[in-house]
N, C-alpha and C positions, 0 to 999 in steps of 0.2 A: 269743578269740575272734573276734575279725575275718581273722584265717586262717585260719580255722573256715569262716569265713562266703564267704571269697573263693576255696575249695577247691571247697567244697558249692552256690553260691546256680550257678553254672548246669548246672551237674545236674539244677537245681528246676525250673529258667526251660527246658530240654529241655522236660521234664514238662506245660507251663502251669504248675506248679502256685505257690502264689503264696509265696513267703518271706521271714515277717514274723519280724528280726531286731530287740534293743534297745540302743537308742542310750545311753552310760553321761553325766553330766554329768560326775560324778564317779569315777576310775579304780576297777575291783571287780576284789580279790585273793582269789585262791582257797592255801589250802595245802594243793598236790601235784604230781607227779612231772608235771613237763608237757607231757612224750609221753604220759606214759598218760594223763594229763586228755586230748590235743590228741584222743588216740584213741582216745579213749570219746565227746567229743560230735561225730568222723565215722562212730562210725561208726551212732551213736542219729540224725542226720539222714542218713545214704546209706538206715535202714531208714523213716524218716518218711518219706524221695521214693519209695522200694520197694515199698510198702504205702501207699499213698495210691489213694486216686484220682481218675482222671482230673479239669482242674484244678482238687488238691483245695489246698488250703493246709498250713504249716507253720511254726506260733509258734512261739518260741524264747525261753522271758521270763526274767527276775530279777524276783527278790522280795526287800525289805534288810528284811522286818520283822523285829521282837524283834530288830535286832539279826544274823539270820542268813542268807547270801549262801543263797540255792533258783535253780537255774537246770533250766529246767524248756521241752523240747524235745518237743510233741505238731503231731500232726495227723493226719486225720479218718479215722477205722478202726484205730488206731493205742491200743492197752488202756495205761488209767493207769500201768500194769507196766512199760510200757516208754519212763518216765518216773527221770532222772539226777537228783539233789536233792539239793550239796551243800552241808557249815553249818560 
């Protein structure tokens, strides 16, 4: 997640967007292909920036409810189906 943040946050700042990423007290892991997962996250975040409104917001959140891990990227005017969920 930190690599994706480092790559994408400057693009959001150039467009005046507020970018919010989670901070983890404990490490969080996903059983997936690292390269492909990174590609998906970068793509979602790039779309959140590209299709956002001026001075909008992009929020990345992780929900650990019920032992599941869900990653969510959202932005103003981005439909809910554009969100990524990993369990």
